[in-house]
C-alpha positions as a printed Julia matrix, in Angstrom:
115×3 Matrix{Float64}:
 -18.61   13.84   39.89
 -16.84   16.39   42.06
 -13.68   16.87   41.88
 -12.64   14.07   44.85
 -14.27   11.8    42.93
 -12.66   12.65   39.56
  -9.34   12.74   40.74
  -9.8     9.2    42.81
 -11.43    7.81   39.11
  -8.07    9.29   37.48
  -5.57    8.32   39.67
  -6.59    4.83   39.02
  -3.54    2.26   38.17
  -5.32    1.97   34.3
  -1.57    0.74   33.33
  -1.57   -2.54   34.75
  -5.15   -3.24   34.08
  -4.32   -2.68   30.52
  -1.07   -4.56   30.47
  -3.41   -7.52   31.84
  -6.08   -7.42   29.31
  -3.56   -6.9    26.63
  -2.1    -9.99   27.99
  -4.96  -12.38   27.13
  -5.76  -14.09   24.54
  -8.51  -13.07   21.4
 -10.65  -16.4    23.48
 -10.05  -15.11   26.93
 -10.06  -11.05   25.82
 -13.48  -11.62   23.96
 -14.79  -13.97   26.95
 -13.82  -11.34   29.97
 -15.87   -8.98   27.56
 -19.03  -11.04   27.62
 -19.1   -11.79   31.53
 -18.39   -7.91   32.07
 -21.49   -7.3    30.04
 -23.32  -10.47   31.78
 -22.21   -8.35   35.21
 -23.04   -5.19   34.81
 -26.28   -5.25   32.35
 -28.86   -6.61   35.56
 -27.72   -3.31   37.64
 -28.78   -0.86   34.97
 -32.42   -0.02   33.7
 -32.7    -0.52   29.69
 -32.18    3.43   29.58
 -28.9     3.11   31.48
 -27.85   -0.06   29.04
 -28.74    2.0    26.21
 -27.01    5.0    27.07
 -23.33    2.88   28.3
 -23.71    0.82   25.35
 -23.61    3.66   23.01
 -21.17    5.3    24.99
 -18.4     2.22   24.94
 -19.37    2.02   21.38
 -18.41    5.78   20.92
 -15.37    4.89   22.69
 -14.35    1.9    20.13
 -14.99    4.32   17.06
 -12.83    7.39   18.38
  -9.95    4.42   18.78
 -10.36    3.05   15.55
 -10.42    6.19   14.38
  -7.23    7.64   15.42
  -5.62    4.05   14.75
  -6.71    4.54   11.06
  -5.33    8.25   10.81
  -2.0     7.23   12.33
  -1.34    4.45   10.0
  -2.5     6.74    6.85
  -0.32    9.15    8.14
   2.65    6.51    8.46
   1.87    4.47    5.07
   2.17    8.3     3.19
   5.08    9.48    5.02
   6.89    5.63    4.0
   5.45    5.78    0.14
   6.74    9.55   -0.03
  10.52    8.25    1.5
  10.7     5.59   -0.47
   9.91    7.79   -3.64
  12.87   10.46   -2.79
  15.78    8.29   -3.07
  15.34    7.43   -6.8
  15.11   11.13   -7.73
  19.25   11.68   -7.01
  18.14   16.13   -7.78
  15.32   17.73   -6.55
  15.25   19.68  -10.11
  13.37   17.83  -12.61
  14.44   19.56  -15.57
  18.1    18.74  -14.43
  17.21   14.14  -14.35
  15.43   15.13  -17.84
  18.51   16.7   -19.37
  21.03   13.74  -17.54
  18.27   10.62  -19.06
  19.35   12.69  -22.75
  22.31   13.55  -22.45
  22.59    9.19  -21.45
  20.28    8.4   -24.48
  22.51   10.59  -27.15
  25.82    8.52  -25.32
  24.34    5.73  -25.97
  22.8     6.12  -29.72
  27.08    6.99  -30.12
  27.87    3.91  -28.55
  25.58    1.65  -31.02
  26.54    3.7   -34.18
  30.03    3.23  -33.39
  29.6    -0.56  -32.91
  27.53   -0.84  -36.25
  30.49    0.45  -37.94
Protein backbone atom coordinates (compact mmCIF):
# COMPACT_ATOMS: atom_id res chain seq x y z
CA UNK A 1 0.00 0.00 0.00
CA UNK A 2 1.59 3.27 -1.06
CA UNK A 3 1.22 6.62 0.73
CA UNK A 4 -1.82 7.93 -1.22
CA UNK A 5 -3.71 4.66 -0.76
CA UNK A 6 -2.88 4.65 2.94
CA UNK A 7 -4.03 8.27 3.31
CA UNK A 8 -7.28 7.48 1.50
CA UNK A 9 -7.86 4.53 3.83
CA UNK A 10 -7.06 6.47 7.00
CA UNK A 11 -9.19 9.47 6.00
CA UNK A 12 -12.39 7.45 5.65
CA UNK A 13 -15.40 8.45 7.72
CA UNK A 14 -15.14 5.55 10.17
CA UNK A 15 -16.95 7.55 12.85
CA UNK A 16 -20.33 7.58 11.09
CA UNK A 17 -19.97 3.87 10.21
CA UNK A 18 -19.12 2.94 13.80
CA UNK A 19 -21.99 5.09 15.13
CA UNK A 20 -24.38 3.27 12.82
CA UNK A 21 -22.91 -0.12 13.70
CA UNK A 22 -23.18 0.47 17.46
CA UNK A 23 -26.78 1.64 17.12
CA UNK A 24 -27.88 -1.84 15.97
CA UNK A 25 -29.50 -4.34 18.33
CA UNK A 26 -27.53 -7.56 19.04
CA UNK A 27 -29.35 -9.57 16.37
CA UNK A 28 -28.85 -6.96 13.65
CA UNK A 29 -25.23 -6.54 14.73
CA UNK A 30 -24.61 -10.29 14.38
CA UNK A 31 -26.52 -10.50 11.09
CA UNK A 32 -24.34 -7.76 9.58
CA UNK A 33 -21.22 -9.77 10.50
CA UNK A 34 -22.68 -12.92 8.92
CA UNK A 35 -23.66 -11.07 5.74
CA UNK A 36 -20.24 -9.39 5.46
CA UNK A 37 -18.50 -12.74 5.95
CA UNK A 38 -20.63 -14.39 3.26
CA UNK A 39 -20.03 -11.52 0.82
CA UNK A 40 -16.27 -11.25 1.38
CA UNK A 41 -15.31 -14.96 1.57
CA UNK A 42 -16.05 -16.11 -2.01
CA UNK A 43 -13.77 -13.42 -3.44
CA UNK A 44 -10.80 -14.67 -1.37
CA UNK A 45 -8.58 -17.72 -1.71
CA UNK A 46 -8.49 -20.23 1.15
CA UNK A 47 -5.19 -18.77 2.34
CA UNK A 48 -6.53 -15.21 2.17
CA UNK A 49 -9.65 -16.26 4.11
CA UNK A 50 -7.43 -17.84 6.75
CA UNK A 51 -5.17 -14.79 6.93
CA UNK A 52 -8.03 -12.28 7.12
CA UNK A 53 -9.89 -14.41 9.66
CA UNK A 54 -6.80 -14.59 11.88
CA UNK A 55 -6.27 -10.85 11.51
CA UNK A 56 -9.85 -10.09 12.60
CA UNK A 57 -9.55 -12.51 15.54
CA UNK A 58 -6.34 -10.78 16.61
CA UNK A 59 -8.02 -7.39 16.28
CA UNK A 60 -10.84 -8.59 18.52
CA UNK A 61 -8.38 -9.99 21.08
CA UNK A 62 -6.49 -6.69 21.23
CA UNK A 63 -9.73 -4.75 21.78
CA UNK A 64 -10.84 -7.19 24.51
CA UNK A 65 -7.42 -7.06 26.20
CA UNK A 66 -7.42 -3.26 26.26
CA UNK A 67 -10.95 -3.26 27.66
CA UNK A 68 -10.12 -5.83 30.34
CA UNK A 69 -7.07 -3.86 31.47
CA UNK A 70 -9.11 -0.63 31.64
CA UNK A 71 -11.73 -2.38 33.80
CA UNK A 72 -9.02 -3.84 36.05
CA UNK A 73 -7.39 -0.44 36.57
CA UNK A 74 -10.75 1.27 37.22
CA UNK A 75 -11.76 -1.38 39.76
CA UNK A 76 -8.41 -1.10 41.54
CA UNK A 77 -8.75 2.68 41.74
CA UNK A 78 -12.32 2.38 43.04
CA UNK A 79 -11.31 -0.23 45.60
CA UNK A 80 -8.44 1.87 46.95
CA UNK A 81 -10.44 5.10 46.96
CA UNK A 82 -13.24 3.50 48.99
CA UNK A 83 -10.81 2.26 51.66
CA UNK A 84 -8.98 5.54 52.20
CA UNK A 85 -11.84 7.57 53.81
CA UNK A 86 -12.13 5.03 56.62
CA UNK A 87 -8.68 5.95 57.87
CA UNK A 88 -8.63 9.48 59.24
CA UNK A 89 -4.86 9.65 59.45
CA UNK A 90 -2.12 8.32 57.24
CA UNK A 91 -0.27 7.08 60.29
CA UNK A 92 -1.56 3.66 61.36
CA UNK A 93 0.16 3.89 64.74
CA UNK A 94 -1.81 7.05 65.54
CA UNK A 95 -5.02 5.23 64.67
CA UNK A 96 -4.10 2.34 66.98
CA UNK A 97 -3.40 4.78 69.82
CA UNK A 98 -6.78 6.46 69.25
CA UNK A 99 -8.53 3.09 69.42
CA UNK A 100 -6.66 2.18 72.63
CA UNK A 101 -7.70 5.48 74.23
CA UNK A 102 -11.31 4.89 73.22
CA UNK A 103 -11.22 1.38 74.72
CA UNK A 104 -9.79 2.72 77.98
CA UNK A 105 -12.52 5.36 78.11
CA UNK A 106 -15.22 2.76 77.42
CA UNK A 107 -13.85 0.56 80.25
CA UNK A 108 -13.85 3.52 82.63
CA UNK A 109 -17.42 4.38 81.66
CA UNK A 110 -18.55 0.79 82.15
CA UNK A 111 -16.83 0.54 85.55
CA UNK A 112 -18.32 3.81 86.74
CA UNK A 113 -21.81 2.68 85.65
CA UNK A 114 -21.48 -0.58 87.63
CA UNK A 115 -20.96 1.26 90.94
